[in-house]
C-alpha positions as CSV (number, residue, x, y, z in Angstrom):
1,X,0.0,-0.1,-0.1
2,X,2.8,2.4,0.2
3,X,3.4,2.4,-3.4
4,X,0.0,3.9,-4.5
5,X,0.4,6.7,-1.6
6,X,3.9,7.5,-2.6
7,X,3.6,7.4,-6.5
8,X,0.0,8.5,-6.9
9,X,-1.1,6.4,-10.2
10,X,-3.3,7.8,-12.7
11,X,-5.3,4.3,-12.8
12,X,-5.1,1.1,-10.7
13,X,-6.1,-2.2,-12.6
14,X,-6.9,-4.9,-9.9
15,X,-8.0,-8.6,-10.1
16,X,-10.7,-9.4,-7.9
17,X,-8.6,-12.8,-6.8
18,X,-5.2,-12.2,-5.8
19,X,-2.9,-13.8,-3.0
20,X,-2.8,-12.5,0.4
21,X,-5.4,-9.7,-0.2
22,X,-8.2,-9.7,-2.8
23,X,-9.2,-6.9,-5.0
24,X,-12.3,-5.8,-2.8
25,X,-9.7,-5.3,0.3
26,X,-7.1,-3.7,-2.0
27,X,-9.6,-1.4,-3.5
28,X,-10.9,-0.3,0.0
29,X,-7.2,0.2,1.3
30,X,-6.5,2.5,-1.6
31,X,-9.8,4.7,-1.2
32,X,-8.6,5.3,2.5
33,X,-5.1,6.5,1.4
34,X,-4.4,10.2,1.3
35,X,-5.3,11.2,-2.1
36,X,-6.8,7.8,-3.4
37,X,-10.0,8.9,-3.3
38,X,-9.9,10.2,-6.8
39,X,-7.8,7.5,-8.2
40,X,-9.9,5.6,-10.8
41,X,-10.0,1.7,-10.1
42,X,-10.6,-0.8,-12.7
43,X,-11.3,-4.4,-11.3
44,X,-11.1,-7.4,-13.5
45,X,-13.4,-10.4,-12.6
46,X,-14.4,-13.7,-13.7
47,X,-17.7,-13.4,-11.4
48,X,-20.6,-12.1,-13.0
49,X,-23.1,-12.3,-9.9
50,X,-24.7,-9.0,-8.8
51,X,-23.4,-9.5,-5.4
52,X,-19.7,-9.3,-6.4
53,X,-20.6,-6.2,-8.2
54,X,-22.4,-4.4,-5.3
55,X,-19.5,-5.7,-2.9
56,X,-16.9,-4.1,-5.6
57,X,-18.6,-0.9,-5.9
58,X,-18.9,-0.5,-2.2
59,X,-15.2,-1.2,-1.8
60,X,-14.8,1.8,-4.1
61,X,-14.4,0.2,-7.7
62,X,-14.9,2.7,-10.5
63,X,-15.9,0.3,-13.1
64,X,-15.6,-3.5,-13.9
65,X,-14.4,-5.5,-16.9
66,X,-15.0,-9.3,-17.2
67,X,-12.6,-12.2,-17.8
68,X,-11.4,-13.2,-20.2
69,X,-10.1,-9.8,-21.0
70,X,-10.3,-8.5,-24.6
71,X,-7.2,-6.4,-24.5
72,X,-8.4,-3.8,-27.4
73,X,-11.9,-3.2,-25.0
74,X,-9.3,-2.8,-22.0
75,X,-7.3,-0.5,-23.7
76,X,-10.2,1.8,-24.6
77,X,-12.0,1.5,-21.2
78,X,-8.5,2.6,-19.9
79,X,-8.2,5.8,-22.1
80,X,-11.8,6.5,-21.4
81,X,-11.4,6.4,-17.7
82,X,-8.1,8.5,-17.8
83,X,-10.0,11.1,-19.9
84,X,-13.0,11.0,-17.6
85,X,-10.7,11.4,-14.6
86,X,-9.0,14.4,-15.9
87,X,-12.3,16.0,-16.6
88,X,-13.6,15.4,-13.4
89,X,-10.2,17.1,-12.0
90,X,-10.7,20.0,-14.1
91,X,-14.3,20.5,-13.2
92,X,-13.4,19.9,-9.5
93,X,-10.7,22.6,-9.8
94,X,-13.0,25.2,-11.4
95,X,-15.5,24.5,-9.1
96,X,-13.0,25.3,-6.3
97,X,-12.1,28.3,-8.0
98,X,-15.5,29.4,-8.5
99,X,-16.5,28.8,-4.9
100,X,-13.3,30.5,-3.9
101,X,-14.0,33.5,-6.1
102,X,-17.6,33.2,-5.0
103,X,-16.8,33.6,-1.1
104,X,-13.8,35.7,-1.5
105,X,-15.6,39.1,-2.0
106,X,-16.7,41.7,0.3
107,X,-20.2,41.8,-1.2
108,X,-23.2,39.7,-0.6
109,X,-23.9,37.2,-3.6
110,X,-26.6,34.6,-3.8
111,X,-28.4,32.6,-6.6
112,X,-31.9,31.8,-6.7
113,X,-34.3,30.6,-9.1
114,X,-37.8,32.2,-10.5
115,X,-40.9,30.7,-10.1
116,X,-44.4,31.4,-11.8
117,X,-42.7,34.0,-14.0
118,X,-41.2,36.8,-11.7
119,X,-41.5,35.5,-8.3
120,X,-38.4,34.8,-6.5
121,X,-38.0,31.1,-5.4
122,X,-35.7,29.6,-2.9
123,X,-32.0,30.2,-2.4
124,X,-29.4,27.6,-4.4
125,X,-26.4,29.1,-3.2
126,X,-25.2,32.0,-0.9
127,X,-21.5,33.3,-0.2
128,X,-19.7,33.4,3.1
129,X,-20.3,37.1,3.3
130,X,-24.1,36.5,2.9
131,X,-24.3,34.4,6.0
132,X,-22.1,36.6,7.8
133,X,-24.3,39.7,6.9
134,X,-27.8,38.1,7.2
135,X,-26.8,36.1,10.6
136,X,-28.1,32.7,8.9
137,X,-26.6,29.3,8.7
138,X,-26.4,27.9,4.8
139,X,-28.9,25.1,5.7
140,X,-31.5,27.8,6.8
141,X,-31.0,29.7,3.5
142,X,-32.2,26.7,1.4
143,X,-35.5,26.8,3.0
144,X,-36.1,30.8,2.5
145,X,-36.8,33.0,-0.5
146,X,-35.6,36.7,-0.8
147,X,-39.0,37.7,0.0
148,X,-38.0,36.7,3.5
149,X,-35.6,39.2,3.7
150,X,-37.3,42.5,2.8
151,X,-39.7,44.6,5.3
152,X,-43.5,44.2,4.2
153,X,-43.3,47.7,2.7
154,X,-40.5,46.8,0.6
155,X,-41.8,43.6,-1.0
156,X,-43.4,45.3,-3.9
157,X,-40.1,46.9,-4.7
158,X,-38.4,43.5,-4.8
159,X,-41.3,42.1,-6.9
160,X,-40.7,45.0,-9.5
161,X,-37.1,44.1,-9.5
162,X,-37.8,40.5,-10.3
163,X,-40.3,42.2,-13.3
164,X,-37.6,44.4,-14.5
165,X,-34.6,41.6,-14.3
166,X,-36.8,39.4,-16.5
167,X,-37.7,42.1,-19.2
168,X,-34.0,43.6,-19.4
169,X,-31.8,40.4,-17.9
170,X,-30.3,43.2,-15.7
171,X,-31.4,45.3,-13.0
172,X,-29.7,47.6,-10.2
173,X,-31.7,48.9,-7.3
174,X,-31.3,49.9,-3.9
175,X,-33.0,47.7,-1.3
176,X,-33.4,47.7,2.3
177,X,-32.6,44.1,3.6
178,X,-34.0,42.5,7.0
179,X,-31.1,40.2,9.1
180,X,-32.1,37.5,11.1
181,X,-32.0,39.7,14.2
182,X,-34.3,42.2,12.5
183,X,-31.7,44.9,11.5
184,X,-32.4,46.6,8.4
185,X,-29.3,47.2,6.2
186,X,-29.5,49.4,3.0
187,X,-28.1,47.1,-0.1
188,X,-27.4,48.2,-3.7
189,X,-28.6,44.9,-5.5
190,X,-27.1,44.2,-8.8
191,X,-29.1,41.2,-10.5
192,X,-28.3,39.3,-13.6
193,X,-30.7,36.8,-15.2
194,X,-29.4,33.6,-16.6
195,X,-30.5,30.0,-17.3
196,X,-29.7,26.8,-15.1
197,X,-30.9,23.5,-16.2
198,X,-33.6,25.1,-18.5
199,X,-35.2,27.5,-15.5
200,X,-34.5,31.2,-15.3
201,X,-32.2,31.9,-12.1
202,X,-30.9,35.1,-10.8
203,X,-27.3,36.0,-9.6
204,X,-27.8,38.7,-7.2
205,X,-24.7,40.7,-5.9
206,X,-25.4,42.9,-3.0
207,X,-23.2,45.6,-1.6
208,X,-23.7,47.2,1.8
209,X,-24.0,51.0,1.4
210,X,-24.8,51.7,5.0
211,X,-21.5,53.8,5.3
212,X,-22.1,55.4,2.0
213,X,-25.7,56.2,3.2
214,X,-24.4,57.7,6.5
215,X,-21.9,59.7,4.5
216,X,-24.6,60.8,2.1
217,X,-27.0,62.0,5.0
218,X,-23.6,63.6,6.7
219,X,-23.1,65.4,3.4
220,X,-26.6,66.3,3.0
221,X,-26.8,67.8,6.8
222,X,-23.3,69.7,6.3
223,X,-24.9,71.2,3.1
224,X,-27.6,72.2,4.8
225,X,-25.8,73.6,7.6
226,X,-23.5,75.3,5.3
227,X,-26.6,76.5,3.5
228,X,-28.0,77.9,6.6
229,X,-24.6,79.6,7.4
230,X,-24.4,80.9,3.7
231,X,-27.8,82.5,3.9
232,X,-26.8,84.0,7.6
233,X,-23.8,85.5,6.1
234,X,-25.4,86.6,2.9
235,X,-28.3,88.3,5.1
236,X,-25.3,89.6,7.2
237,X,-23.4,91.0,4.2
238,X,-26.4,92.3,2.4
239,X,-27.4,94.0,5.4
240,X,-24.4,96.0,5.6
241,X,-25.2,99.3,3.7
242,X,-21.7,99.8,2.3
243,X,-20.5,98.1,-1.0
244,X,-18.6,94.6,-0.3
245,X,-17.3,92.4,-2.7
246,X,-15.1,89.2,-2.9
247,X,-12.3,89.5,-5.8
248,X,-10.3,86.9,-7.3
249,X,-6.5,86.9,-7.8
250,X,-7.1,88.6,-11.4
251,X,-9.8,91.1,-9.8
252,X,-12.8,89.3,-11.1
253,X,-16.0,90.0,-8.8
254,X,-16.6,86.6,-7.1
255,X,-19.6,87.8,-5.0
256,X,-20.9,91.2,-4.4
257,X,-23.6,92.4,-1.9
258,X,-26.6,94.7,-2.3
259,X,-24.6,97.6,-1.4
260,X,-22.4,97.1,-4.5
261,X,-25.5,97.0,-6.6
262,X,-27.1,100.1,-5.1
263,X,-23.6,101.7,-5.3
264,X,-23.3,101.0,-9.2
265,X,-26.9,101.2,-10.1
266,X,-26.6,97.6,-11.5
267,X,-27.8,94.0,-10.7
268,X,-25.9,91.4,-8.9
269,X,-25.9,88.8,-11.5
270,X,-24.3,91.4,-13.9
271,X,-21.7,92.1,-11.6
272,X,-20.2,88.7,-11.0
273,X,-17.4,87.9,-13.4
274,X,-16.7,91.3,-14.2
275,X,-13.5,93.1,-13.1
276,X,-13.8,95.3,-10.2
277,X,-12.1,98.4,-12.3
278,X,-14.9,97.6,-15.0
279,X,-17.6,97.8,-12.3
280,X,-16.4,101.0,-10.4
281,X,-14.8,103.0,-13.2
282,X,-15.7,101.2,-16.6
283,X,-12.2,100.9,-17.1
284,X,-10.3,98.1,-19.2
285,X,-7.2,98.1,-17.1
286,X,-6.4,98.1,-13.4
287,X,-6.5,101.6,-11.6
288,X,-3.0,102.9,-10.6
289,X,-2.0,101.9,-7.1
290,X,-4.9,99.5,-6.8
291,X,-5.4,98.7,-3.1
292,X,-6.7,95.1,-4.1
293,X,-3.5,94.3,-5.9
294,X,-1.2,95.4,-3.0
295,X,-3.4,93.4,-0.5
296,X,-2.8,90.4,-3.5
297,X,1.0,91.0,-3.2
298,X,1.9,91.6,0.3
299,X,-1.1,89.7,2.1
300,X,-1.9,92.5,4.4
301,X,-4.9,95.0,4.7
302,X,-4.8,98.1,2.6
303,X,-6.7,101.3,3.0
304,X,-6.9,104.6,0.6
305,X,-9.4,106.7,-1.2
306,X,-11.1,105.7,-4.5
307,X,-13.1,108.6,-6.6
308,X,-15.9,107.7,-9.1
309,X,-16.9,109.2,-12.2
310,X,-20.4,110.1,-10.5
311,X,-18.5,112.4,-8.2
312,X,-18.4,110.7,-5.1
313,X,-15.5,109.8,-2.9
314,X,-15.1,106.2,-1.4
315,X,-12.8,105.3,1.6
316,X,-11.5,101.5,0.8
317,X,-10.3,98.9,2.4
318,X,-9.4,95.3,1.2
319,X,-8.7,92.3,3.4
320,X,-6.7,89.2,2.0
321,X,-8.3,85.7,2.4
322,X,-5.5,83.0,2.6
323,X,-5.7,79.2,2.0
324,X,-4.4,76.4,3.9
325,X,-0.9,77.1,2.6
326,X,-0.9,80.7,3.7
327,X,-1.2,81.9,0.1
328,X,-3.7,84.9,-0.5
329,X,-6.6,83.2,-2.8
330,X,-9.0,86.1,-2.7
331,X,-9.6,89.6,-1.4
332,X,-12.4,91.2,0.3
333,X,-13.0,94.9,-0.8
334,X,-15.3,97.2,1.4
335,X,-16.0,100.8,0.6
336,X,-17.6,103.5,2.5
337,X,-18.8,106.8,0.8
338,X,-16.9,109.6,2.3
339,X,-18.0,112.4,0.0
340,X,-19.5,114.4,2.8
341,X,-16.7,113.6,5.0
342,X,-14.1,114.8,2.4
343,X,-16.3,117.9,1.7
344,X,-16.4,118.7,5.4
345,X,-12.6,118.2,5.7
346,X,-11.9,120.4,2.3
347,X,-14.1,123.0,3.8
348,X,-12.3,123.0,7.2
349,X,-9.1,123.2,5.6
350,X,-10.4,126.2,3.4
351,X,-11.8,127.9,6.6
352,X,-8.6,127.4,8.2
353,X,-6.6,128.9,5.3
354,X,-9.3,131.8,5.2
355,X,-9.1,132.3,8.9
356,X,-5.1,132.5,8.6
357,X,-5.6,134.6,5.5
358,X,-8.3,136.9,7.4
359,X,-6.0,137.3,10.4
360,X,-3.0,138.1,7.9
361,X,-5.1,140.7,6.0
362,X,-6.5,142.3,9.3
363,X,-3.0,142.8,10.4
364,X,-1.8,144.1,7.1
365,X,-4.9,146.3,6.8
366,X,-4.2,147.7,10.3
367,X,-0.5,148.3,9.5
368,X,-1.2,149.8,5.8
369,X,-4.7,151.4,6.0
370,X,-3.3,154.3,8.7
371,X,-0.2,155.4,6.6
372,X,-2.1,155.0,3.1
373,X,-4.9,157.3,4.4
374,X,-2.5,160.0,5.9
375,X,-0.5,159.5,2.3
376,X,-3.6,160.3,0.5
377,X,-4.7,163.3,2.9
378,X,-1.3,164.8,2.8
379,X,-1.2,164.4,-1.1
380,X,-4.7,165.8,-1.3
381,X,-3.6,168.9,0.7
382,X,-0.4,169.3,-1.6
383,X,-2.7,168.9,-4.5
384,X,-5.1,171.6,-3.4
385,X,-2.1,174.1,-2.8
386,X,-0.6,173.5,-6.2
387,X,-1.5,175.2,-9.4
388,X,-4.0,173.2,-11.3
389,X,-1.7,172.5,-14.3
390,X,1.5,172.4,-12.5
391,X,3.9,169.2,-12.4
392,X,3.4,169.3,-8.9
393,X,-0.5,168.9,-8.8
394,X,0.3,166.0,-11.5
395,X,2.7,164.3,-8.8
396,X,0.1,164.6,-6.0
397,X,-2.7,163.2,-7.9
398,X,-0.6,160.0,-9.0
399,X,0.2,159.4,-5.4
400,X,-3.3,159.4,-4.5
401,X,-4.1,157.2,-7.3
402,X,-1.5,154.6,-6.5
403,X,-2.5,154.9,-2.7
404,X,-6.1,154.3,-3.8
405,X,-5.0,151.4,-5.6
406,X,-3.2,150.1,-2.6
407,X,-6.4,150.7,-0.4
408,X,-8.4,148.8,-3.1
409,X,-5.9,145.7,-2.7
410,X,-6.0,145.6,0.7
411,X,-10.3,145.8,0.7
412,X,-10.2,143.0,-1.8
413,X,-7.8,140.9,0.2
414,X,-10.1,141.5,3.2
415,X,-13.3,140.9,1.4
416,X,-11.9,137.6,0.0
417,X,-10.6,136.2,3.2
418,X,-13.7,137.1,5.2
419,X,-16.1,134.1,5.3
420,X,-19.8,135.5,4.8
421,X,-23.1,133.7,5.1
422,X,-25.0,135.5,2.3
423,X,-27.2,134.5,-0.5
424,X,-26.3,134.6,-4.6
425,X,-27.1,137.9,-6.1
426,X,-26.7,139.0,-9.8
427,X,-23.0,140.2,-9.9
428,X,-21.1,141.2,-13.0
429,X,-18.3,139.0,-14.3
430,X,-16.3,142.0,-14.9
431,X,-16.3,143.0,-11.5
432,X,-15.4,139.7,-10.1
433,X,-12.3,139.3,-12.4
434,X,-11.3,142.9,-11.6
435,X,-11.1,142.1,-8.0
436,X,-9.3,138.8,-8.7
437,X,-6.8,140.5,-10.8
438,X,-6.2,143.1,-8.3
439,X,-4.5,140.4,-6.1
440,X,-2.3,138.7,-8.7
441,X,-1.4,141.2,-11.3
442,X,1.8,142.0,-9.7
443,X,2.9,138.7,-9.1
444,X,2.1,138.0,-13.0
445,X,4.2,140.8,-13.8
446,X,7.1,139.7,-11.6
447,X,6.9,136.1,-13.2
448,X,7.4,137.7,-16.9
449,X,3.9,136.4,-17.7
450,X,2.0,138.6,-20.5
451,X,-1.7,138.9,-19.4
452,X,-4.3,139.4,-22.1
453,X,-8.2,140.1,-21.6
454,X,-11.0,139.8,-24.0
455,X,-14.6,140.3,-22.9
456,X,-17.5,140.8,-24.7
457,X,-19.4,144.3,-24.2
458,X,-22.9,142.7,-23.5
459,X,-21.6,140.2,-21.2
460,X,-25.0,139.4,-19.0
461,X,-24.5,139.4,-15.1
462,X,-24.6,135.6,-13.4
463,X,-26.3,135.0,-10.0
464,X,-23.6,134.0,-7.7
465,X,-21.6,134.5,-4.6
466,X,-18.9,136.9,-5.6
467,X,-16.5,135.7,-3.1
468,X,-16.6,131.9,-4.2
469,X,-16.5,132.7,-8.1
470,X,-13.5,134.9,-7.4
471,X,-12.0,132.0,-5.5
472,X,-12.3,129.7,-8.8
473,X,-10.6,132.6,-10.7
474,X,-7.8,132.9,-8.4
475,X,-7.3,129.0,-8.4
476,X,-7.4,128.9,-12.1
477,X,-4.8,131.7,-12.6
478,X,-2.6,130.4,-10.1
479,X,-2.7,126.8,-11.8
480,X,-1.9,128.5,-15.2
481,X,0.8,130.7,-13.7
482,X,2.6,127.5,-12.0
483,X,2.4,125.8,-15.7
484,X,3.8,128.7,-17.4
485,X,6.6,129.0,-14.9
486,X,7.2,125.3,-15.4
487,X,7.7,125.5,-19.0
488,X,9.4,128.9,-19.3
489,X,11.9,129.7,-16.6
490,X,12.1,133.3,-17.5
491,X,10.7,135.8,-20.0
492,X,9.4,134.3,-23.1
493,X,7.1,135.7,-26.0
494,X,5.0,132.7,-25.6
495,X,4.7,132.9,-21.8
496,X,1.0,134.2,-22.3
497,X,-2.2,133.9,-20.0
498,X,-5.4,135.1,-21.8
499,X,-8.7,135.0,-20.2
500,X,-11.8,135.6,-22.4
501,X,-15.6,135.8,-21.7
502,X,-18.9,135.7,-24.0
503,X,-22.4,134.5,-23.6
504,X,-23.2,131.3,-25.0
505,X,-26.4,129.0,-25.4
506,X,-26.2,125.7,-24.1
507,X,-29.2,123.0,-24.3
508,X,-31.3,126.4,-24.8
509,X,-30.2,128.1,-21.5
510,X,-28.0,131.2,-21.7
511,X,-24.6,131.0,-20.0
512,X,-21.5,133.0,-19.5
513,X,-18.5,131.3,-20.5
514,X,-15.0,132.2,-19.1
515,X,-12.1,130.8,-20.5
516,X,-8.7,130.7,-19.2
517,X,-5.9,129.7,-21.5
518,X,-2.3,129.3,-21.1
519,X,0.5,127.8,-23.0
520,X,2.2,126.2,-20.3
521,X,3.1,122.7,-19.6
522,X,-0.1,121.2,-20.0
523,X,-1.9,118.2,-18.3
524,X,-1.1,114.7,-19.2
525,X,-3.9,112.7,-20.6
526,X,-3.7,109.7,-18.3
527,X,-4.5,112.0,-15.3
528,X,-7.1,114.3,-16.9
529,X,-9.9,112.5,-15.4
530,X,-8.7,112.7,-12.1
531,X,-7.5,116.5,-11.6
532,X,-10.6,117.3,-9.9
533,X,-10.3,114.6,-7.2
534,X,-9.7,115.8,-3.7
535,X,-5.9,115.6,-2.9
536,X,-4.8,114.9,-6.2
537,X,-2.2,117.2,-7.5
538,X,0.9,117.0,-9.9
539,X,2.5,119.7,-7.8
540,X,5.2,118.9,-4.9
541,X,3.8,118.7,-1.5
542,X,5.1,122.2,-0.6
543,X,3.5,124.1,-3.7
544,X,-0.1,122.3,-3.8
545,X,-2.5,120.4,-1.5
546,X,-4.8,118.9,-4.4
547,X,-7.8,120.7,-3.2
548,X,-7.8,123.8,-5.6
549,X,-9.7,122.1,-8.3
550,X,-11.6,120.0,-6.4
551,X,-13.3,123.0,-4.4
552,X,-13.6,125.0,-7.5
553,X,-15.4,122.3,-9.2
554,X,-17.7,122.1,-6.4
555,X,-18.3,126.0,-6.2
556,X,-19.2,125.7,-10.1
557,X,-21.3,122.8,-9.6
558,X,-23.3,124.6,-6.5
559,X,-23.8,127.4,-9.1
560,X,-25.3,125.2,-11.8
561,X,-22.5,125.6,-13.9
562,X,-19.7,123.4,-15.5
563,X,-16.0,123.4,-15.7
564,X,-14.2,121.6,-18.8
565,X,-10.5,120.9,-19.5
566,X,-8.7,120.6,-22.7
567,X,-5.2,120.1,-22.5
568,X,-2.4,119.0,-24.6
569,X,0.8,117.9,-22.7
570,X,3.7,120.4,-23.1
571,X,1.7,122.7,-25.1
572,X,-1.4,124.4,-23.5
573,X,-4.4,124.0,-21.1
574,X,-7.5,125.5,-22.0
575,X,-10.2,125.8,-18.9
576,X,-13.8,126.8,-19.7
577,X,-16.2,127.8,-17.0
578,X,-19.8,128.0,-17.9
579,X,-22.3,129.9,-15.3
580,X,-26.1,130.5,-16.1
581,X,-26.9,133.9,-17.0
582,X,-28.8,135.9,-14.5
583,X,-31.1,137.0,-17.3
584,X,-31.9,133.3,-18.2
585,X,-32.6,132.5,-14.4
586,X,-35.2,135.1,-13.8
587,X,-36.9,134.4,-17.2
588,X,-37.0,130.6,-15.8
589,X,-38.5,131.6,-12.4
């Protein structure tokens, strides 16, 4: 018996009658050896009784051949048994692989046949995972059908799955399944229809989606919470009256509150995706010294002023938003309308300047008026004692004239510096211009500036505060003087300041148009739109505050007029000031 155990023969040929041990005992002994159960055993016997055959098969014989042996038949029988053995072994290996595959997955797998068309029948097979998940023994499943594993309210759903798998031979459906302990487990069932022994059979592979369901519910809960927080933040941000927007690194509007919508008179849906400089300024490129760009670059909060075309001034603060790596990913821009605040500041500065000028003028007047009056009185006495046509009288009259001029300059200085609460009244433009020129004429001559004046003879009056219009003239003349001195260091034939005045009709309304023209250094085109912004100046800090044109623009606007600027850098500047004529205003009333 050691040889069959050691060599594992492909086939054993035994005779029933043998010495020491007959074929039946030998066959039984071989079957008891390790690996002997699958070896084909062919027994040769001369016995043809049924009891001997029964005894042989019980001992483990695969087949019998009777004596006398016909050797060709024996050869064919041996070849047939060897082929059958190989097929059996292959089938066994395939079955083992199938069972290994069937039981090695993480999903529930079961096989059941359909009865009466689409009704699920009893289970034929189930993998180990199915037994573990559902809590049943394998023999228990053979007495059950899939209907025993679903709650009553889900049975219709299972029947629908059967109908669909019959119609389409494949179906995927989510289904709640009951375990033996009554626990409900959600499964995603993937069912396939095939034929087994001529009967419709279903292979159902079910995946436990409990964790996915929990994750989905957690995600839905998180989304609901995020939505709630988003709505709270949106209500908070929209409740902020000031414009607030979130910008991308390329300055595109990612989100904007209702304050922005009101500020730019637009719609929120139209703002998203546009550049901030397009929203605020209708520009095609970023603004110079942009606060948002600075925050993107340095990762810090930036502040500053931002004027818009409608004349408003905004105080702007930008806050960087950083990602988990500490890099700036977005920028929040918060704006606040500070137009009135700037206006108050400029008025405060102007009031301070006027107060200082008033104190200076009062001191000058006190020191000059008495001596001037004395000079005028003495000159008049001398003139009275001189002969009418004498040179002495002529000199005295010149002294009186020049002294009166000095006294007039002092009075104009006091009048300009004195802040008065008065109403607009009809006033001649020639009078305002004369008082203004009296204060600067000497300085113009000193700078070598040629001054020319051209006024229409029938120039109508305007309704104005004389002092304020005088202030505008002084500012425009001061700017022209600065531009001429910048271009011409000394005396030059083209160092000319020309002021003209005429009446014009604009939109069916009569205006007095004053034009101040100089051939100085001009205004660069890229800053033309900003020259009336508060605190914007091309002059050095010690020569300009950036408030002159801003104040002048406000004064003219308050008088229902307008300031227009034309300039070519390096060649000229022309400022046009239109103010409604008093005649037209009275007619309209």
